[in-house]
ROLOVO-322390 format. One line per 3 residues: for each residue x, z, y of N, C-alpha, C. Coordinates in Angstrom, 2 decimals. Last residue first. Layout:
residues N
X,Z,Y,X,Z,Y,X,Z,Y ~ ...
//
This chain:
residues 345
41.31,7.23,48.87,41.21,7.59,50.27,41.20,9.09,50.50 ~ 39.22,6.14,46.09,40.44,6.72,46.66,40.23,7.17,48.09 ~ 36.62,5.47,45.63,37.58,4.38,45.85,38.85,4.90,46.48
33.98,6.48,43.35,34.92,6.66,44.45,35.89,5.51,44.53 ~ 30.55,7.12,42.42,31.80,6.39,42.28,32.68,6.64,43.50 ~ 28.63,9.59,41.06,29.13,9.08,42.33,30.46,8.39,42.08
25.79,10.73,39.41,27.01,9.93,39.32,27.37,9.39,40.69 ~ 24.78,14.06,39.92,24.50,12.65,40.10,25.81,11.88,40.06 ~ 25.49,16.46,37.30,25.61,15.95,38.67,25.15,14.50,38.74
23.12,18.02,35.13,24.21,17.08,35.31,24.29,16.67,36.77 ~ 22.39,21.45,34.64,22.05,20.17,35.26,23.29,19.30,35.44 ~ 21.65,23.35,32.32,22.96,22.89,32.79,22.76,21.50,33.38
19.64,26.12,31.62,19.71,24.77,32.16,21.12,24.51,32.67 ~ 18.89,27.98,28.64,19.55,27.80,29.92,19.59,26.33,30.33 ~ 15.64,28.63,27.07,17.08,28.46,27.14,17.58,28.18,28.55
12.63,26.63,26.94,13.38,27.87,26.84,14.87,27.59,27.07 ~ 11.55,24.16,26.93,11.14,25.06,28.01,11.87,26.39,28.00 ~ 12.76,21.16,26.37,12.96,22.51,25.86,12.65,23.46,27.02
10.81,18.16,26.07,11.70,19.07,26.77,11.75,20.40,26.04 ~ 10.20,14.61,25.97,10.07,15.95,25.41,11.06,16.85,26.11 ~ 10.76,12.16,27.02,9.40,12.69,27.23,9.17,14.03,26.56
13.46,11.72,26.51,12.89,11.26,27.78,11.53,11.90,28.07 ~ 14.74,12.24,24.19,14.56,13.39,25.09,13.90,12.97,26.41 ~ 15.00,9.87,22.79,14.12,10.89,22.23,13.92,12.09,23.15
16.93,8.40,24.01,15.54,8.04,24.29,14.57,9.10,23.79 ~ 19.18,9.64,22.80,18.91,9.81,24.23,17.45,9.50,24.55 ~ 18.91,8.89,20.10,18.98,10.30,20.48,18.60,10.48,21.94
19.00,6.10,20.32,17.78,6.75,19.83,17.76,8.23,20.19 ~ 21.61,5.77,21.21,20.51,5.29,22.03,19.20,5.95,21.63 ~ 22.99,6.86,18.99,23.04,7.51,20.30,21.93,7.07,21.23
22.65,5.02,16.96,21.97,6.30,16.85,21.91,7.00,18.21 ~ 24.35,3.05,17.96,22.93,2.75,17.76,22.13,4.05,17.68 ~ 26.75,4.51,17.90,26.25,3.97,19.17,24.75,3.65,19.06
27.06,5.02,15.19,26.83,6.15,16.10,26.30,5.67,17.44 ~ 27.53,2.41,14.27,26.35,3.15,13.80,26.03,4.30,14.74 ~ 29.94,1.92,15.52,28.79,1.08,15.85,27.50,1.76,15.41
31.45,3.80,14.20,31.20,3.97,15.62,30.05,3.10,16.10 ~ 31.47,2.76,11.62,30.93,4.10,11.84,30.61,4.32,13.31 ~ 32.69,0.18,11.98,31.30,0.32,11.54,30.70,1.70,11.80
34.49,-0.31,15.06,34.47,0.23,13.70,33.02,0.44,13.26 ~ 34.34,-0.96,17.72,34.03,-2.03,16.75,34.05,-1.54,15.31 ~ 35.20,1.14,19.29,33.76,0.94,19.15,33.39,-0.15,18.17
38.15,2.23,17.45,37.39,1.83,18.63,35.92,1.61,18.29 ~ 40.01,2.62,15.57,39.30,3.82,16.02,38.38,3.51,17.20 ~ 41.47,1.13,12.96,40.55,0.83,14.06,39.76,2.08,14.40
42.97,1.10,10.71,43.63,1.48,11.96,42.76,1.23,13.18 ~ 41.01,0.37,8.76,41.95,1.49,8.55,42.58,1.98,9.84 ~ 39.55,-1.92,9.25,38.97,-0.64,9.59,39.99,0.49,9.60
41.24,-3.86,8.15,40.98,-3.85,9.60,40.46,-2.48,10.02 ~ 41.11,-3.18,5.48,42.42,-3.22,6.14,42.26,-3.18,7.65 ~ 38.41,-3.46,4.90,39.01,-2.12,4.88,40.36,-2.10,5.57
35.99,-5.26,6.37,37.39,-5.39,5.98,38.07,-4.03,6.05 ~ 32.75,-3.85,5.51,33.63,-4.83,6.13,35.05,-4.76,5.60 ~ 31.78,-0.43,5.62,31.41,-1.83,5.45,32.44,-2.73,6.14
34.19,2.02,4.49,33.11,1.54,5.34,32.88,0.06,5.09 ~ 35.17,4.51,2.46,35.17,3.06,2.56,33.94,2.61,3.34 ~ 35.85,7.59,4.25,35.78,6.77,3.04,35.81,5.28,3.33
33.62,9.42,6.49,34.94,9.03,5.98,34.73,8.09,4.79 ~ 32.06,11.31,9.08,32.04,10.17,8.15,33.47,9.83,7.73 ~ 29.92,13.53,10.62,31.25,13.40,10.01,31.18,12.30,8.96
28.25,14.78,13.31,28.31,13.61,12.43,29.73,13.44,11.93 ~ 26.01,16.77,14.77,27.35,16.86,14.18,27.42,15.81,13.09 ~ 23.99,17.49,17.65,24.35,16.65,16.51,25.78,16.90,16.07
21.08,18.59,19.24,22.47,18.90,18.92,22.83,18.16,17.64 ~ 18.76,18.14,21.79,19.27,17.63,20.51,20.73,18.02,20.37 ~ 18.37,19.76,24.08,17.24,19.41,23.21,17.73,18.98,21.83
19.29,21.88,26.65,19.76,21.28,25.39,18.56,21.02,24.48 ~ 18.32,21.06,29.95,18.13,21.92,28.77,18.61,21.18,27.52 ~ 18.29,19.54,32.24,19.54,20.15,31.83,19.42,21.11,30.67
16.03,18.19,32.78,16.16,19.49,33.42,17.46,20.20,33.04 ~ 16.14,15.99,31.17,16.30,15.77,32.61,16.48,17.07,33.37 ~ 18.01,17.29,28.30,16.89,16.62,28.93,17.12,16.53,30.44
21.06,16.57,26.52,20.27,17.41,27.43,19.11,16.60,28.00 ~ 22.62,16.57,23.46,21.86,15.73,24.39,20.94,16.63,25.19 ~ 25.84,17.39,22.26,24.53,17.87,22.70,23.92,16.84,23.64
28.01,16.75,19.39,27.69,17.00,20.79,26.26,17.45,21.00 ~ 30.52,14.98,17.54,29.53,16.05,17.65,29.23,16.29,19.11 ~ 32.01,12.77,15.18,31.56,13.03,16.56,30.49,14.12,16.52
34.51,10.96,13.28,33.60,12.08,13.51,33.17,12.17,14.97 ~ 35.95,9.38,10.82,35.37,8.99,12.11,34.25,9.98,12.42 ~ 38.76,9.09,8.65,37.70,9.90,9.23,37.25,9.41,10.60
40.93,7.96,7.46,39.66,7.26,7.29,38.49,8.02,7.91 ~ 43.19,8.94,9.92,43.10,8.34,8.58,41.76,7.61,8.46 ~ 41.06,10.33,12.42,42.39,10.27,11.80,42.19,9.70,10.40
39.12,11.64,15.10,39.45,10.56,14.16,40.88,10.70,13.67 ~ 36.40,12.89,16.90,37.62,13.20,16.16,37.89,12.12,15.14 ~ 34.68,13.57,20.01,34.94,12.78,18.81,36.23,13.25,18.15
32.25,15.26,21.72,33.65,15.32,21.33,33.80,14.56,20.02 ~ 29.93,15.49,24.48,30.39,14.94,23.20,31.87,15.16,22.98 ~ 26.89,15.80,26.18,28.20,16.41,25.92,28.68,15.93,24.57
24.96,13.88,28.20,25.38,14.03,26.81,26.78,14.63,26.77 ~ 24.39,13.28,30.78,23.46,14.18,30.09,23.80,14.37,28.62 ~ 26.18,11.39,31.52,26.38,12.72,32.08,25.42,13.74,31.49
25.11,9.08,30.44,26.24,9.70,29.76,26.48,11.12,30.26 ~ 23.22,8.41,32.38,22.77,8.90,31.08,23.90,9.61,30.35 ~ 24.92,7.48,34.39,24.13,8.69,34.62,23.62,9.27,33.31
25.99,5.19,33.07,26.86,6.27,33.57,26.07,7.56,33.77 ~ 23.96,4.38,30.16,24.44,4.16,31.52,25.32,5.34,31.94 ~ 24.87,3.90,26.70,24.19,4.62,27.77,24.78,4.25,29.13
26.17,2.98,24.44,25.07,2.18,24.97,24.32,2.83,26.12 ~ 28.09,5.06,23.93,28.49,3.69,24.25,27.39,2.90,24.93 ~ 27.73,7.67,23.15,27.46,7.36,24.56,27.69,5.88,24.91
28.47,7.76,20.44,27.09,8.04,20.81,26.77,7.60,22.24 ~ 31.33,6.07,21.11,30.41,6.38,20.02,28.99,6.54,20.52 ~ 33.02,5.73,23.26,32.94,4.64,22.28,31.94,4.88,21.16
33.51,7.77,25.08,32.37,6.89,25.33,32.17,5.82,24.27 ~ 34.73,11.04,25.71,34.61,9.93,24.78,33.35,9.09,25.02 ~ 35.16,11.81,29.25,35.08,12.13,27.83,34.71,10.90,27.03
34.84,11.01,31.81,36.16,10.79,31.22,36.15,11.07,29.72 ~ 32.40,11.86,32.59,32.51,10.45,32.25,33.87,10.10,31.67 ~ 31.65,15.06,31.07,32.25,14.22,32.11,32.35,12.77,31.64
30.76,16.80,29.20,29.78,15.83,29.71,30.40,14.86,30.71 ~ 32.89,18.48,28.70,32.41,17.65,27.60,31.42,16.59,28.05 ~ 33.01,19.78,31.21,34.11,18.93,30.77,33.64,17.97,29.67
30.60,21.18,31.19,30.84,20.19,32.25,31.97,19.25,31.85 ~ 30.96,22.92,29.05,29.97,21.86,28.93,30.16,20.79,29.99 ~ 32.97,24.60,30.14,33.22,23.82,28.93,32.24,22.67,28.79
31.65,25.74,32.41,32.88,24.97,32.55,33.11,24.06,31.34 ~ 29.47,27.09,31.26,29.24,25.99,32.18,30.45,25.10,32.35 ~ 30.96,28.99,29.76,30.04,28.05,29.10,29.80,26.84,29.99
32.30,30.40,31.75,33.08,29.64,30.77,32.21,28.62,30.05 ~ 30.08,31.52,33.12,31.06,30.68,33.82,31.84,29.81,32.84 ~ 28.73,33.02,31.12,28.07,31.89,31.78,29.06,30.96,32.48
31.04,33.59,28.35,30.39,33.99,29.59,29.68,32.80,30.21 ~ 30.24,32.48,24.97,31.13,32.69,26.10,30.33,33.19,27.30 ~ 28.24,32.41,23.00,29.64,32.44,22.60,30.59,32.84,23.73
25.63,32.16,23.88,25.92,33.23,22.93,27.40,33.36,22.58 ~ 24.39,30.19,25.38,25.10,31.26,26.07,25.52,32.41,25.18 ~ 23.34,27.99,24.22,22.44,29.15,24.35,23.11,30.31,25.06
25.53,26.36,24.00,24.53,26.04,25.02,23.55,27.18,25.24 ~ 26.76,27.75,21.83,27.44,27.60,23.10,26.42,27.33,24.21 ~ 24.93,27.44,19.79,25.13,28.78,20.34,25.88,28.74,21.67
25.26,24.65,19.41,23.94,25.22,19.75,24.11,26.60,20.37 ~ 27.96,24.48,18.70,27.48,23.82,19.91,26.14,24.39,20.36 ~ 27.96,26.03,16.33,28.87,26.35,17.43,28.35,25.74,18.74
26.09,24.63,14.77,25.80,26.00,15.21,26.69,26.41,16.37 ~ 27.46,22.19,14.34,26.15,22.21,14.99,25.88,23.60,15.57 ~ 29.62,23.27,12.92,29.86,22.62,14.20,28.57,22.54,15.00
28.24,24.26,10.67,28.96,25.18,11.55,29.25,24.55,12.91 ~ 27.13,21.90,9.59,26.24,22.97,10.03,26.95,23.94,10.98 ~ 29.42,20.37,8.93,28.48,19.90,9.95,27.58,21.02,10.47
32.29,22.55,8.82,31.15,21.92,8.15,30.24,21.38,9.24 ~ 35.86,22.14,9.10,34.59,22.71,9.54,33.54,22.27,8.55 ~ 39.49,22.30,9.47,38.22,21.96,8.82,37.03,22.58,9.54
42.45,21.19,11.29,41.73,21.89,10.24,40.35,21.38,9.89 ~ 44.47,20.64,13.10,43.14,20.95,13.61,42.14,21.38,12.55 ~ 47.59,22.43,12.72,46.76,21.25,12.53,45.31,21.64,12.80
49.56,24.21,15.18,48.62,24.15,14.06,48.05,22.75,13.94 ~ 51.71,26.57,16.86,51.26,25.21,16.54,50.38,25.23,15.30 ~ 52.74,29.05,17.18,51.99,28.51,18.30,51.50,27.08,18.07
54.31,29.63,14.97,53.02,30.31,15.11,52.15,29.77,16.24 ~ 55.71,27.21,12.97,55.70,27.67,14.35,54.35,28.33,14.64 ~ 54.66,26.53,10.42,55.76,27.49,10.56,55.86,28.05,11.97
51.06,26.43,10.91,52.31,25.87,10.41,53.41,26.90,10.67 ~ 47.51,26.84,10.24,48.80,27.27,10.79,49.97,26.53,10.16 ~ 44.77,25.00,10.88,45.72,25.22,9.79,47.08,25.60,10.39
41.63,26.30,12.14,42.82,25.46,12.24,43.78,25.84,11.12 ~ 38.19,26.22,11.15,39.48,26.90,11.22,40.59,25.87,11.42 ~ 35.21,26.79,10.11,35.77,26.12,11.29,37.08,26.82,11.63
34.35,28.50,8.19,34.91,27.21,7.74,35.54,26.43,8.89 ~ 33.39,30.66,9.55,34.34,30.91,8.46,34.98,29.63,7.94 ~ 32.26,32.00,12.38,32.63,30.70,11.84,33.74,30.87,10.81
31.60,34.33,13.76,30.78,33.93,12.63,31.12,32.62,11.99 ~ 33.27,35.34,15.60,32.06,34.73,16.13,31.17,34.16,15.02 ~ 35.40,36.05,14.06,34.62,37.12,14.68,33.32,36.61,15.27
36.44,33.52,13.49,35.80,34.31,12.42,34.92,35.41,13.01 ~ 37.49,32.83,15.98,36.39,32.06,15.42,35.66,32.83,14.32 ~ 39.50,34.78,16.19,38.45,34.70,17.21,37.25,33.95,16.66
41.05,34.10,13.98,40.37,35.40,14.01,39.26,35.41,15.05 ~ 42.06,31.61,14.73,41.16,31.71,13.57,40.41,33.02,13.55 ~ 43.65,32.46,16.90,42.57,31.51,17.10,41.56,31.59,15.95
45.57,34.03,15.65,44.63,34.66,16.57,43.42,33.75,16.80 ~ 46.91,32.02,14.23,46.25,33.12,13.50,45.23,33.82,14.39 ~ 47.87,30.30,16.36,46.96,29.84,15.30,46.20,30.98,14.63
47.81,31.64,19.75,48.46,31.24,18.50,47.45,31.01,17.38 ~ 47.03,30.83,22.76,46.25,31.34,21.62,46.90,30.86,20.33 ~ 49.01,29.88,24.41,48.25,31.03,24.89,47.33,31.62,23.81
50.15,27.82,22.97,51.05,28.74,23.68,50.32,29.99,24.15 ~ 48.03,26.29,22.12,48.66,27.18,21.15,49.64,28.15,21.79 ~ 47.62,24.68,24.32,46.65,25.75,24.06,47.22,26.77,23.08
49.79,22.99,23.88,49.77,23.81,25.09,48.77,24.95,24.94 ~ 49.03,21.75,21.51,50.21,22.61,21.50,50.25,23.51,22.74 ~ 46.84,20.33,22.51,46.65,21.29,21.41,47.82,22.27,21.39
48.05,18.63,24.32,47.25,19.73,24.85,46.92,20.76,23.78 ~ 49.07,16.72,22.64,50.02,17.65,23.25,49.27,18.85,23.82 ~ 46.73,15.30,22.16,47.24,16.16,21.10,48.35,17.09,21.59
43.91,14.79,24.16,45.38,14.81,24.13,45.88,15.79,23.07 ~ 41.33,13.76,24.71,41.68,14.26,23.38,43.20,14.28,23.17 ~ 40.38,13.21,27.16,41.17,12.15,26.52,41.72,12.58,25.16
38.75,15.77,27.06,38.33,14.46,27.57,39.09,13.34,26.87 ~ 39.89,18.04,25.90,38.50,17.73,25.60,38.06,16.36,26.08 ~ 42.59,18.21,26.74,42.23,18.43,25.34,40.87,17.84,25.01
42.46,17.99,29.49,43.09,16.91,28.72,42.72,17.00,27.25 ~ 41.19,20.45,30.02,40.56,19.19,30.43,41.13,18.01,29.66 ~ 43.08,22.27,29.03,41.76,22.18,28.41,41.06,20.87,28.76
45.19,21.80,30.83,45.39,21.54,29.40,44.05,21.40,28.68 ~ 44.00,22.68,33.19,44.40,21.28,33.06,44.57,20.91,31.58 ~ 43.69,25.41,32.61,42.52,24.57,32.86,42.82,23.09,32.72
46.33,26.21,32.46,45.53,26.26,31.24,44.28,25.39,31.41 ~ 48.30,23.94,34.50,47.49,25.13,34.28,46.80,25.07,32.92 ~ 51.65,22.76,33.85,50.24,22.54,34.18,49.50,23.86,33.99
54.95,21.59,34.51,54.02,22.65,34.13,52.63,22.29,34.59 ~ 57.80,19.97,33.01,56.85,20.14,34.10,55.95,21.30,33.71 ~ 61.16,18.94,32.13,59.94,19.74,31.99,59.07,19.66,33.24
60.16,15.46,32.14,59.98,16.82,31.66,61.25,17.62,31.97 ~ 58.65,12.46,32.46,59.53,13.38,33.18,59.20,14.81,32.77 ~ 56.72,10.87,31.28,58.07,10.34,31.40,59.04,11.25,32.13
53.91,10.82,30.85,54.50,11.39,32.08,55.90,10.86,32.33 ~ 52.78,10.06,28.52,53.00,9.00,29.51,53.73,9.51,30.75 ~ 52.23,12.26,27.02,53.30,11.39,26.55,53.62,10.27,27.51
49.96,13.20,28.31,51.23,13.90,28.53,52.42,13.06,28.06 ~ 47.68,11.75,27.54,48.35,11.42,28.80,49.72,12.07,28.96 ~ 46.15,10.26,24.52,46.47,11.28,25.50,47.25,10.79,26.70
47.70,8.32,21.91,46.55,8.96,22.54,47.05,9.89,23.64 ~ 49.85,7.46,20.51,49.27,6.50,21.45,47.99,7.03,22.09 ~ 52.33,10.07,20.58,51.43,9.17,19.87,50.84,8.21,20.90
54.44,12.11,21.07,54.46,10.72,21.52,53.64,9.84,20.58 ~ 53.88,15.26,22.21,53.65,14.39,21.06,53.56,12.96,21.56 ~ 55.98,17.65,23.67,55.17,16.45,23.88,55.10,15.63,22.60
57.75,19.64,23.29,56.36,19.96,22.97,55.46,18.72,23.06 ~ 60.21,18.79,24.12,60.02,18.95,22.69,58.58,19.29,22.31 ~ 60.01,18.76,26.91,60.16,17.50,26.20,59.84,17.65,24.72
57.41,21.03,28.02,58.80,20.68,27.74,58.86,19.39,26.93 ~ 55.39,22.33,30.14,55.39,21.11,29.32,56.84,20.69,29.15 ~ 54.29,25.66,30.36,55.36,24.68,30.58,55.26,23.53,29.60
51.38,26.80,32.04,52.13,26.66,30.79,53.14,25.53,30.98 ~ 49.87,29.09,34.32,50.64,27.88,34.05,51.33,27.96,32.70 ~ 46.51,30.01,35.07,47.81,30.39,34.48,48.56,29.13,34.07
44.00,29.37,35.78,45.07,28.90,36.65,46.45,29.36,36.21 ~ 42.47,30.58,33.83,42.49,29.13,33.85,43.60,28.59,34.74 ~ 44.19,33.35,32.25,43.36,32.78,33.32,43.47,31.26,33.29
43.98,35.90,29.68,44.63,34.76,30.31,43.70,34.26,31.42 ~ 42.49,38.18,29.36,43.83,38.14,28.78,44.64,36.97,29.29 ~ 39.83,38.54,30.04,40.84,38.85,31.03,42.26,38.80,30.52
37.87,37.67,28.39,38.35,39.04,28.18,39.49,39.42,29.12 ~ 37.60,35.04,29.18,36.49,35.97,29.44,36.92,37.42,29.28 ~ 40.01,34.01,28.16,39.77,34.03,29.61,38.69,35.05,29.95
39.47,34.23,25.46,40.52,35.06,26.02,40.44,35.10,27.55 ~ 37.45,32.31,25.35,37.14,33.68,24.94,38.20,34.63,25.50 ~ 38.85,30.03,25.98,37.96,30.58,26.99,37.48,31.98,26.63
40.22,29.68,23.52,40.96,29.86,24.77,40.08,30.52,25.82 ~ 38.03,29.34,21.77,38.96,30.46,21.58,39.75,30.73,22.85 ~ 36.89,26.99,22.80,36.10,28.23,22.77,37.02,29.44,22.63
38.98,25.19,22.31,38.62,25.52,23.68,37.79,26.79,23.76 ~ 38.84,25.11,19.50,40.06,25.57,20.16,39.75,26.00,21.59 ~ 36.30,23.95,19.23,36.53,25.32,18.74,37.79,25.92,19.36
36.92,21.44,20.30,35.90,22.27,20.95,36.07,23.73,20.52 ~ 38.70,20.49,18.47,39.23,20.85,19.78,38.20,21.63,20.59 ~ 37.38,19.64,16.24,37.72,21.05,16.29,38.41,21.45,17.60
37.33,16.93,16.60,36.10,17.66,16.89,36.39,19.15,17.00 ~ 39.76,15.93,15.65,39.70,16.42,17.03,38.37,17.02,17.43 ~ 39.27,17.02,12.31,40.11,16.29,13.25,39.81,16.80,14.66
37.86,18.15,10.23,37.22,18.05,11.54,37.95,17.11,12.47 ~ 37.19,17.52,6.96,38.26,17.49,7.94,37.63,17.23,9.31 ~ 34.58,19.66,5.65,35.14,18.36,5.98,36.35,18.54,6.91
32.50,21.14,3.36,33.69,21.37,4.19,34.39,20.04,4.39 ~ 29.02,20.77,3.46,30.28,20.27,2.91,31.42,20.58,3.87 ~ 26.60,21.36,4.48,27.49,22.49,4.21,28.78,22.06,3.52
25.16,19.01,4.72,25.51,19.73,5.95,26.46,20.90,5.71 ~ 24.26,16.70,3.42,25.50,17.36,2.98,26.05,18.23,4.11 ~ 22.28,16.32,6.00,22.86,15.45,4.98,24.22,16.02,4.57
19.66,16.63,7.76,20.54,17.58,7.10,21.08,16.87,5.86 ~ 17.97,15.77,10.64,18.86,15.28,9.59,19.66,16.45,9.05 ~ 16.35,17.39,12.09,15.90,16.02,11.88,16.69,15.40,10.74
15.62,20.84,11.90,16.49,19.73,11.51,15.74,18.42,11.48 ~ 14.67,22.64,14.82,14.43,22.24,13.44,15.25,21.00,13.15 ~ 14.80,25.35,17.07,15.42,24.11,16.60,15.09,23.88,15.13
12.86,26.58,19.72,13.18,26.68,18.30,13.68,25.33,17.79 ~ 12.02,26.10,22.31,13.44,26.28,22.08,13.83,26.40,20.62 ~ 9.42,25.43,22.67,9.75,26.86,22.79,11.21,27.16,22.51
9.40,22.73,22.14,9.22,23.15,23.53,9.56,24.62,23.73 ~ 12.09,22.38,19.72,10.70,22.33,20.14,10.59,22.80,21.58 ~ 15.14,20.58,19.36,14.44,21.78,19.81,12.98,21.48,20.12
16.65,19.23,16.52,15.86,18.94,17.72,15.06,20.18,18.08 ~ 19.79,18.60,14.92,18.66,19.47,15.18,17.98,19.11,16.48 ~ 21.62,17.17,12.42,21.05,16.90,13.74,19.82,17.78,13.88
24.48,16.95,10.51,23.34,17.82,10.84,22.91,17.48,12.26 ~ 26.25,15.34,7.78,25.72,15.43,9.15,24.64,16.49,9.27 ~ 28.42,13.26,6.26,27.97,14.65,6.20,27.53,15.00,7.61
28.89,10.21,4.52,28.46,10.93,5.73,28.04,12.35,5.39 ~ 31.07,7.77,3.53,30.44,9.01,3.09,30.16,9.86,4.32 ~ 30.52,4.18,3.90,31.25,5.43,4.02,30.46,6.60,3.46
28.12,2.17,5.76,28.86,2.55,4.57,29.60,3.86,4.79 ~ 26.57,1.16,7.83,27.99,1.40,8.07,28.77,1.63,6.79 ~ 23.94,1.02,6.75,24.62,-0.19,7.21,26.13,0.01,7.31
23.44,3.72,6.24,23.44,2.76,5.13,24.20,1.51,5.54 ~ 23.54,4.67,8.83,24.58,5.12,7.89,24.61,4.24,6.65 ~ 21.28,3.38,9.94,22.62,3.09,10.44,23.72,3.55,9.49
19.02,4.35,8.46,19.27,2.92,8.64,20.73,2.65,8.98 ~ 19.21,7.12,8.70,19.24,6.48,7.38,19.62,5.02,7.49 ~ 19.02,7.33,11.54,20.21,7.81,10.81,20.31,7.15,9.45
16.46,6.34,12.04,17.62,5.65,12.59,18.90,6.07,11.88 ~ 14.89,8.28,10.70,14.84,6.87,10.31,16.10,6.14,10.79 ~ 15.59,10.58,12.13,15.85,10.51,10.69,15.85,9.07,10.21
14.64,9.88,14.68,16.07,10.10,14.48,16.42,10.01,13.00 ~ 11.86,9.72,14.20,12.59,8.55,14.68,14.08,8.70,14.40 ~ 11.31,12.36,13.36,11.03,11.23,12.48,11.84,10.00,12.90
12.06,13.82,15.64,12.75,14.04,14.37,12.53,12.88,13.41 ~ 10.21,12.85,17.49,11.64,12.62,17.71,12.41,12.80,16.40 ~ 7.86,13.85,16.44,8.07,12.40,16.44,9.54,12.07,16.66
8.38,16.57,16.93,8.17,16.10,15.56,8.38,14.59,15.47 ~ 8.50,16.74,19.69,9.73,16.95,18.93,9.59,16.46,17.50 ~ 6.65,14.06,21.24,6.75,15.40,20.66,8.07,15.51,19.91
6.90,11.52,22.09,6.22,12.43,23.01,6.19,13.86,22.47 ~ 9.46,9.04,21.78,8.70,10.17,21.25,8.10,11.04,22.34 ~ 9.13,5.79,22.17,9.66,6.89,22.97,8.87,8.13,22.57
9.74,3.03,20.10,9.01,4.28,20.25,9.77,5.26,21.13 ~ 11.38,0.91,19.62,10.57,0.87,20.84,9.86,2.20,21.11 ~ 12.43,1.55,17.13,13.33,1.48,18.28,12.56,1.52,19.59
10.10,1.34,15.54,10.74,2.65,15.73,11.66,2.63,16.95 ~ 9.73,-1.42,15.74,8.71,-0.50,16.24,9.29,0.89,16.49 ~ 12.03,-2.34,14.50,11.81,-2.67,15.91,10.77,-1.75,16.52
11.57,-1.39,11.91,12.74,-0.93,12.66,12.54,-1.19,14.15 ~ 9.29,-2.90,11.23,9.18,-1.45,11.35,10.34,-0.89,12.15 ~ 10.41,-5.43,11.08,9.35,-5.17,12.06,9.24,-3.67,12.31
12.14,-5.02,8.95,12.68,-5.37,10.26,11.66,-5.10,11.36 ~ 10.25,-4.47,6.94,11.22,-3.44,7.31,11.83,-3.73,8.68 ~ 8.94,-6.88,6.72,8.20,-5.73,7.25,9.16,-4.63,7.68
11.04,-8.34,5.60,10.44,-8.76,6.87,9.71,-7.59,7.52 ~ 11.64,-6.80,3.18,12.63,-7.05,4.24,12.02,-7.42,5.58 ~ 8.83,-4.52,2.47,9.75,-5.59,2.17,10.67,-5.87,3.34
8.40,-0.93,2.32,8.21,-2.22,2.99,9.24,-3.23,2.50 ~ 8.89,1.53,1.19,8.13,0.57,0.41,8.05,-0.82,1.04 ~ 10.37,3.36,2.74,10.68,3.23,1.33,10.01,2.08,0.63
9.46,3.31,5.34,10.86,2.98,5.08,11.06,2.64,3.61 ~ 6.83,4.10,4.96,7.11,2.82,5.60,8.52,2.37,5.25 ~ 7.05,6.64,3.93,6.61,5.57,3.03,6.87,4.20,3.63
7.61,8.17,6.10,8.70,7.87,5.19,8.32,6.74,4.25 ~ 5.06,8.42,7.16,6.08,7.68,7.90,7.23,7.30,7.00 ~ 3.89,10.01,5.18,3.40,8.66,5.40,4.41,7.83,6.15
5.40,12.34,5.48,5.40,11.65,4.19,4.94,10.21,4.37 ~ 4.80,13.16,8.01,6.17,12.75,7.72,6.23,11.95,6.42 ~ 1.96,12.49,9.76,2.44,12.78,8.41,3.85,12.27,8.21
0.18,12.05,11.77,1.16,13.11,11.96,1.83,13.47,10.65 ~ -1.60,10.03,11.77,-1.84,11.12,10.84,-0.92,12.30,11.09 ~ -0.29,8.46,13.62,-1.62,8.97,13.93,-2.00,10.12,13.02
1.94,7.75,12.22,2.10,8.69,13.32,0.75,9.25,13.76 ~ 0.74,5.99,10.36,1.51,7.15,9.91,1.63,8.19,11.01 ~ -0.42,4.09,12.03,-1.28,4.89,11.17,-0.55,6.16,10.73
1.87,3.08,13.20,0.85,3.69,14.04,-0.08,4.57,13.22 ~ 3.30,1.99,11.02,3.82,3.17,11.74,2.73,3.86,12.55 ~ 1.25,1.19,8.10,2.02,0.88,9.30,2.36,2.15,10.07
1.61,0.97,4.74,1.15,1.92,5.76,1.92,1.63,7.03 ~ 0.67,-0.92,2.16,1.48,-1.03,3.36,0.90,-0.12,4.45 ~ 0.86,0.00,-1.19,0.00,0.00,0.00,0.88,0.00,1.23
//
């Protein structure tokens, strides 16, 4: 029996809506996909259905192994899952865990142990000469920057030297203890011989989701530190090749995001805010393995043309459109600034 989307949504039945995906032929499936893409949800339940459909569609197309959690807040702030796909699998976080590193640094700021304007020295031996980041481009060492500057580089251009600079003020073992004290047992960095250095370690989709959700709820840091961290993650300098790729400049300012990539991993996590600055959708997407297309090309491709990133870009449009007519009446508001271009001077 062919159940169309309007009938399914009219019933308010998740089971009926799912039947569209599971039983339609190719032509009808394409029509259904277009209908879902055109839908601007008016309730959180409809948003969850649309997001779940788009996630299934895009992850199937991209290939690979996905572990994800996407939650959507009701009007009262209660969050329910739209996607829970191997959400408790321990995965390599790569640079997504830089958010956890920043939380640990700002936790020490909140306790008065360090300050954002405290300076750390950038020596030649601490600089990582990879093709990411900015410190490797300086060409003149030693120099010094503030802790705040290191955090900005860590979270926007995902500078790996900034990881080492953060390690100067929060050593690896202390960092893991801070995270454990906040309830995160799988979100951990991996210590090395030098106590101030570490690999970025592991997490689970559910823990990364929870970290971001609790951050926006004001449960992890002071209001000042929370606002500061979210402002950096929402800046236009932050990652744009994934969930934010298909969004306008102003729309991007309503999405906090952090990506992480290495080897075959292509990860991204963040928060979509409504027009009032309330967190409505929180997402944690981790993908690895063999993706669709030329594996040799994909292996060293971390840009928007990679299948996983193309899938995230398609999903990102659906995530953003899902908050246009629904809102979270509870919780804190973090209003995005109006986009303003500059020309020096």
